[in-house]
N, C-alpha and C positions, 0 to 999 in steps of 0.2 A: 812412674814405675811403682808397683806395690812393694811394701816392705814386709819384714817378718811378722809384724803385728796385724797385717791385713787378713781378715777372716773371709774365706771363700766357702760358700755353701752351694752345692750342686744338687738340684732337685731332679732326680732321675739317674739310675745307675745302669742304663743300657749301654749300647756301644758308644753313643755320643758322650754321655756323662762320665763313664769309666775312662774313656780316652782323654777327656779334658783333664781329669785328675792326673793321669799319667804324664801328659804333655806339660802340665804345670811344673811337675817335679823335674822332668827332663830339661825344661827351659830355665831352671834355676830358681823358681819361686819356692820359698821355704816357709811361708806362713801356714797357719792351720787350715786344713780342708775338711769339710764335712760332706760326705757323699750319701745321699738318701735314696734308697731303692725300694720299690714296692714288692719285689720278688724276694724269696728267701735265700737266694744264692748271689754270690759276687758277680760283677759284670762279666758278660760272656758274649761270644759271637752268635748272632742270630741266623745268618744265611744257611749254615749247615743243618738247621733244624728240619728243613724240608727235604734234605738230601742225605748227607753222611749220617746224621743222627738217626733218622728214620730207618736207614738200612743197617744200622748197627756198626757203622764204620768209624764212629767217633763217640767218645764218652764225655762226661762232664768236664774232666780235667783237660781234655783236648780243646774244649771250647773257651776256657777261661782266658780273659784278657791279661790278667796278672794272677800269680799265685795269691791265695788269700792272705798269706803272711806279708805280702808286699804292703798292704794298707797300714798295718800297725807299724811296720818298719819305716814307713814314709810319712808318719804323722798325718794319716788320712783316716779320720773317724768314719767307719762304714756302718751305716744304720740300715739293716735289712728288714723287709716286711713292713716298711713304714712309708707313708706318703705325706706330701705337704698338704695341709688343710687350708692355710691362708697366708698371704703375704701382707705385711704391714710396711708399706714403702716409707712412710714418714718415720717410723721407729726403726726401720731396717732390721726387721725380724721376720722369721718364718715360723708359724705354728704348725707342728706336725700332728699326724693322726693319733700319736700317743699322748698328746696334750703338752708335750715339751715345746718351749719356745727357744729357737736358736737365732742368735744375732748374726748378722752378716755385714761385711763392708762391700763385698761383691757377691751377687747372686747369679747363678747360671741355671736357667730353666731348660731341662733336658728330659721332659716328661714323655716324649715320643708320641706314638699314635696307638689307637686301639682298633680292633677289628670292627667293621660295620656289621650291625646285627640285622637279621631279617625279622620283621615284625609280622610273622604269619603264625597260623595255628600250628602247634607242635614244635615251635622253636625251642621250647624248654625241655624237650625229651632227652633222655640219656642217649648218648651216641651222636648228638648233634655237636660237632666240634668246630673249633677255629684253630689257627696256627699263628700265634704271635710270641709265645713263650716256651721255655723248656718244658714246663708242666703240660702245655697244650700238646707239644710234640710227643711226650710220653703217652698221653691218652690216645693219640692217633696211632702211634707205633703199636700199642696194645690191640688196636682195633683192626689192623690190616695184617694179612698173612695168607697163606695158601687157602684158596676156597672162599675167603671172605669177600664180601661185596662192598666196595666203597663208591659212594656217589659224591662227586665234587660239584658244588654249586658255584660257578664263576670260573671262566676260562682265562684267568690272568696268569702271571708267572708263578705265583705261589701254588695255584691250582694245578698247573701243568707239571711243576716240579714234584708235587705230592703224588700226582698221577703216575709219573715215571717211577718214583720210589715204590709206590704201591704195586705196580706191575713187576718191578724187580723182586718184590717179596712174594709174588704169586697171587696177589689179590685181583679180583675182577674190578675194573674201574669204568665208571660212566661219568663224563663231564657234561653238566647241564649249563648252557650259556644262553642268556637272553638275547644277545646280539646274533647276527647271521654268521659270525666267525669268532674264533677265539682271539684273545689279545686285541680286541677291537679298539680299546681305549689307548693302547700303548704301542702298537706296532702296525706296520703297513700291511696291505693285503698279501703281497708275495710272501712275507715272513709268516703271517698267519696260516696261509695255505700250506707252506712247507711244514710247520709244526703240527698242524692237524693231520697231514698225510703221514708224518713220521710216527706220531702217537698211534694212529690207526694201524700202522704196520706192526706196532708192538701190542696190539690187542685192546687199545682204549676205544670205547664207544663214545661218540659225540651226539648230544641232543642240542642242536643249534636253533636259534630263534625260539627258544622254549622258556616260558615263564614258569615260575614255581608258585603254586597255589597254597600248598600246605605240606607239612611233614606228618606222616602217619606213624602210629606206633601201637605196640601191645605191651601191657603191663609196664608202662612208663618208658619203654625203650623204642628207639627208631626202627621202623620196618620198611619204610618207603618214602619216596618223594612224589607227591602228587603234582603233576604238571597242569598248567592251564588247559582246560579241556577235559580233565578227569583222568588221563592215563597215569598209572603209578609205576615208578621205577623202584623195584625191590632192592633193598640194601641192608647192610648190617651196621653201617656208620655213614655219616654225612660230614664232609668238610665244607664249611661255608667260607668262601674266599671272594667277597664282593667289595673289596676295598677297605680303606682305613680312614679313621677320623682323628685329627690332631687332638691331643689332650691339652687343650688351651684354656680350660675353664679357670684354673687358678690364676693365670695371667690376666684373663679378661676381668675376673672379679676384683683384681688389684688395680684395674683401670688402665692396663696396657693395651694399646691398639692391636686388634686381631682381625684377620680376614682369611679364613681357611688356614689358620696357623698364626703364630705370634709374629707380628711384623718386626723385622730386624734390618739393620743396615749392612754395609760391606764388612764391618767388623763383627757382625752377629750381635750387635748391641741393640737393645730395645729403645723405646722413647725415653726410658729412665736410664741415665748414664751409669747407674750402679748395677743394672740388671742386663744380662745377656740371655740369649736363647739359642739353642743349637739342635740340630738333628731333625727328625721327622716332624717335630712340632712347629717348625719355623716356616714362615713365608718370606723368602729372601730375594734380594736383587740378583739378577743374572745380567750383568753389564754386556756380555757378549751378544745377548739377544734383545737388549734394551727393554727389559720387562722384569717383573717379579714372578715368582713361582714357588710352590711347595714341592720339595724333592723328598722322595723316600728311598734312601740308599745308604749303604755303609760309606762309600767315598764322600758323600755329602756330610755325613756325621763326622768323619775324620777331618775333613777340610775345616768345618766350622769349629771343631774342638781345637784345632791348631790356631785358628784365628783368635779365639777367646784366650787361649793360654798365652799367645804372643802378646795380646793387648794387656793382659794382667801382669805378665812378667816384664813388660817394657821392651820386648823385642820387635824388630821390624816385622810387619805382616808378611806372610808368605804370598807368593804370586797367586793370582786367581786361577782356578782350575776349570777345565772343561768338564761339565757333569758327565759321569759315566756309570754304567751299570753292568751286571752280568747275570747269567742264568745257566745252570748246568742241568741237562736232561739227557738221560741215557748216556751215549757217548758224544753228545753235542755240547759244545761250549759256545754260548752266545755272549758276545761282548758288544755293548752299545756305547758310543760316544756321542755327546751332544743331544740336542732336542730338535725335532723337525719343524720348529716354528716357521710359518710363512713359506715353507718349501713349496716350489712349484713344479719340480721335476724329480722323478725317481730313476736312478741308474742302477741296474743289477750287474754286478761283476762276478763272473764265474757261473757255474751251473748248479742250481738248487738240487737237482737230482743226485749230484755227487756229494751232497751234504758238506760242501765247502764253497761258500760264496759270501758276498757282501752286498747289502743294499744301501746306496748312498742317496741322501736327500739334499737337493740343492735349491738355493734361492738365487735365481740367475746363475752366475758363475761361482757363487760362494757356497762352500759346503757347510750345511747346518748340522747334519747328523749322519752317522753310519751304524748299521746293524750288521755285525759280522758273525757268521756261523763257521766255527773251525777255521777262521781266517785271521790269525793274529796280525800279520803285516798290514792288512787292510784296516784293522781296528787301530793299531798303533800309529800308522801314518795318517789315517783319517783323523784321529784325535789331534795330531799336530796341525793338519790342514785347517781344521775347524778353528783352532786357536789363532793361527796366523792370519786368517781372513784374506788369503790371497786367491785370485781367480784361478780356476782350473778348467781344463778341457774335458767336456763330457765324453767325447769320443775316446780320448786316451784313457779316461777312467773306466770306461766300459770294456776296454780291451785287456784281458788278463795277460797278454803277451807283453804289455807295457808294464814295467815294474812300478810299484807304488812310489818309489823314490823319483822315477822319471815323470810320473803324473804330477808330482809336486814341484818339479824343476821349473 
C-alpha cells in the first residue's frame, strides 16, 4: 500500500485521469497528486458535448467532474494547458511541455485519444471541425443553427448524435458515410437500419457508400464536400467523425509496449510496475471474451480509474465489469452491454417500428452483447446474463411476452 510520501503523477486530465484523482482521495490515499491536463479547464464530462452542450442545455459548470476548488482542497496539483513531453523510467520523472521535471513514485498515463484526421485537400479550411473537446464543441455550436448547413463525415455515434443536435437547432444535416450503412463498424444491420430511418424521419439526408475526395472552400472557409466522382455537397461547416487514435506516443517512446493503445493488465498496470494506464489510450484484457481490446467509453475510463486507485491505495480490486456504452439521439436512448465477439446469431426482441426494442447477439446459447433502444429492462438484464455466462433460450428471448427475468431463469 502506498503511504503519504508516495507521489502520484497523472498524465491526462480527462474523464479517466480526473476520476483517478478523485477515487484516490475517496479510497483514502493521502499522498501528493499532480494532475496534468492539456486543456485550459479542469476535468469534465465529454459525452454531453455532442448532445446537451450543443443544444444549450448544459454549461461548463454542469460538466465539471469536481468543482475547481476541490483540487487545492485535496492536495491535488492541477496543471492545465500542459502536456507530458517525456518519461524517464529509470529516474522516475516526467518532463512537461513547460520544461518542468516532475518526480513520481507512481505514474498514471491517461492521455486519451485524438480524432483521426482526413489527409485530403481542404482539410485545413476554416469550418472543418472535429468533436473531442469543449473547445471543439463551442466551434460546432457556433456553426449550426436555423438555416445553416452541416455536413457530417462519418456515420458513427458521435456523427449521429451531432446530427440529431443539429436538427434540433434547425440546421440542415447531411451525413456522408463510406460504408453502405451508418454504424457499420460498431452496430448490427437491424440497428443501423433503424437509426438511418429515424434520422431520415427527422430530415437528415444520408450519402452512403460515398467517399470524400476533398473539401472545397472560398476565402479560406469551407463551402462544400466533394465526393468521389465529383459531386459537391454544399455546406457551411463539416464535422469529421471518422474514429480516434490513442495518444500512446509518450508511452511508446518510454519503451512501454503498445498495440493500438498502451498494453495493460487486469489492474491497468503496464509492463513497468510503477506505471499504469487508463481510459481510451489503453489496450486492455477482456477476460469475459478471452481477448484484449481498446475500448472508448466513459464506463471503461471509470472502471480503470477505480482499478488504479484501488491498487495504489491498497484496496481489494473491484469486480470486473461488462463493457457498456450509450448514445442519446432525439428521444431515443440506446444502451449497449457487452461486445458481439464471435456471435453467430442475432435475436430481435420487440418491434423496431415502435422505437422500443433490443437486439441480442449470441454465441451458441451464451449472450455476448445486447443493443437496447428505449428498452432498459433488456439492457439491464442482458448485462447480467452476459456476466453470468449461463445458457439461455433463443425462443424465450425473442418473445416479449416472456419477461427478461423469466428468460434468465
